[in-house]
C-alpha positions in Angstrom: 109.2 200.0 79.7 108.1 196.3 78.5 108.4 193.5 81.0 111.2 191.9 79.4 113.3 195.0 79.0 116.6 195.3 80.4 116.4 196.3 84.0 119.2 198.6 83.9 117.7 200.8 81.4 115.6 203.6 82.0 112.7 204.7 79.4 114.0 206.7 76.6 112.3 210.5 76.6 110.1 211.1 74.0 112.0 213.9 73.0 115.2 211.7 72.1 112.7 209.1 70.2 111.6 212.1 68.2 115.2 213.2 67.3 116.1 209.7 66.3 113.1 209.2 64.2 113.7 212.8 62.8 117.3 212.0 62.2 116.5 208.8 60.4 114.7 210.9 57.6 117.1 213.9 57.2 120.4 213.7 55.2 122.5 213.7 58.4 121.2 209.9 58.9 122.4 207.7 61.8 124.5 204.8 60.9 123.1 201.3 60.0 124.8 198.7 62.0 123.9 194.8 62.1 124.1 192.6 65.5 123.8 189.1 66.0 122.0 187.6 69.1 122.4 184.1 70.3 120.9 182.0 73.4 121.4 178.5 74.6 120.7 178.6 78.1 117.3 179.4 80.0 114.4 180.5 78.1 116.2 181.0 74.8 113.4 183.1 73.0 112.6 185.2 76.1 116.4 186.3 76.2 116.5 187.1 72.6 113.3 189.3 73.0 114.8 190.9 75.9 118.1 191.7 73.9 115.6 193.1 71.1 113.7 195.4 73.6 116.7 196.4 75.5 118.4 197.6 72.4 115.1 199.3 71.4 115.2 201.1 74.8 118.7 202.5 74.1 118.6 206.3 73.6 120.3 207.2 70.1 119.3 203.8 68.9 116.3 202.4 66.8 115.7 198.9 65.7 114.7 198.9 62.3 114.5 195.3 61.3 114.7 191.8 63.5 115.1 188.5 61.5 113.4 185.2 61.6 114.6 182.9 64.3 116.9 180.0 63.8 118.1 177.0 65.8 121.5 176.2 65.2 124.2 173.6 66.9 127.0 175.3 69.0 129.9 176.5 67.3 133.6 175.3 68.0 132.5 172.6 70.8 132.0 169.0 70.7 128.6 167.9 69.4 126.0 167.3 72.0 128.3 168.8 74.4 126.0 172.3 74.8 122.4 172.8 74.1 121.3 174.0 70.6 121.1 177.9 70.0 118.5 180.5 69.1 120.0 182.8 66.6 118.6 186.1 65.3 120.0 189.4 63.3 119.2 192.6 64.1 119.3 195.9 62.3 119.7 199.0 64.0 119.9 202.8 63.0 122.3 204.6 65.8 124.1 207.6 66.3 126.2 205.6 68.8 129.6 205.0 67.8 130.8 201.5 67.5 132.5 201.5 71.0 129.4 203.0 72.7 127.5 200.4 70.8 129.6 197.6 72.1 129.5 198.7 75.8 125.7 198.5 75.3 125.8 195.2 74.1 128.1 194.0 76.9 125.5 195.9 79.4 122.7 194.0 78.1 124.6 190.5 78.2 125.5 191.2 81.9 121.8 192.2 82.7 120.9 189.1 81.4 123.4 187.1 83.4 126.0 186.2 81.0 129.4 185.2 82.2 132.5 185.1 80.0 134.1 182.0 81.9 135.0 179.9 78.6 135.6 180.5 75.0 132.4 179.3 73.2 130.7 178.4 76.3 126.9 178.1 76.9 125.2 181.5 77.5 122.0 182.8 78.1 122.7 185.9 75.6 125.3 186.9 73.4 125.2 190.2 71.5 127.9 190.9 68.8 128.5 193.6 66.5 128.5 192.0 62.9 129.0 195.3 61.1 128.9 199.0 61.3 128.2 201.1 58.5 130.7 199.3 56.2 133.5 200.2 58.5 136.6 197.9 58.3 138.7 197.9 61.3 141.5 196.0 63.1 140.9 197.5 66.4 141.7 194.8 69.1 138.7 196.1 71.3 136.1 195.7 68.4 137.1 194.2 65.0 134.8 195.2 62.1 133.2 193.5 60.5 132.9 190.8 63.0 136.1 188.6 62.3 134.2 185.3 61.8 130.7 186.6 60.4 131.5 185.7 56.7 132.3 182.0 57.9 129.3 181.4 60.0 125.9 180.5 58.4 124.3 181.2 61.5 125.1 184.7 60.9 124.6 185.1 57.3 121.2 183.2 56.9 119.0 185.3 59.2 121.1 188.5 58.0 120.1 187.1 54.2 116.5 187.1 55.3 116.3 190.8 56.3 118.8 192.2 53.6 119.2 189.7 50.5 121.4 192.2 48.9 123.8 193.1 52.1 127.5 192.7 51.8 129.9 191.4 54.4 132.5 194.5 54.7 135.9 193.2 53.0 134.2 189.7 52.3 131.5 190.2 49.6 127.8 189.6 49.3 126.1 187.3 51.7 124.5 185.5 48.9 128.0 184.4 47.6 129.3 183.5 50.9 125.9 181.3 51.7 126.4 179.5 48.4 130.0 178.5 49.3 129.1 177.7 53.0 125.7 176.1 52.6 123.0 175.9 55.3 123.6 172.7 57.1 122.7 172.6 60.7 120.8 175.9 60.5 117.0 175.2 61.2 114.2 177.7 60.7 111.7 178.0 63.4 108.6 179.7 62.1 107.0 178.9 65.3 109.0 181.1 67.1 108.9 185.1 66.5 110.5 188.2 67.8 108.6 191.1 68.2 109.7 194.5 66.8 109.2 197.1 69.4 106.9 199.7 68.2 
């Protein structure tokens, strides 16, 4: 287990890793999910990397791509009332159903000491499921795709970096969405890099 990994996670047995890798190359492929990571408290880059590592340590899940890091202004709050965010997108292949992936995201947030005291409050880590295998669902526990993903440049810009042809299910191509939204307030941080777990 890497030093920044989620302390609540045990190493994944090699046999499980091999099964996930094997499933990834067969007709019975696992599903593709897109997750958004954000942090504006503490060591922001370390928190993002810890979340990536914890996802990679999850049985039945393989991290396939990690976006560049962007710095963004907090969403839904007064200007300068919170530190800026570091944001990134992670694309995974997983055999976990959406509900289990959501539970895993919450466990990662809890391990990295995220509290849910206020809406849009500052946080050491935020792990959101943006999309899951093209599913559109209004389940109140997990709305898919994320109900505001199509209007958030801090989600769409790094997602576009990984997959320029991607679409937000039910809302259309990211490229078209970004053309109307613009990229204001989204600053590339080429000096920062998240490591894709090997």
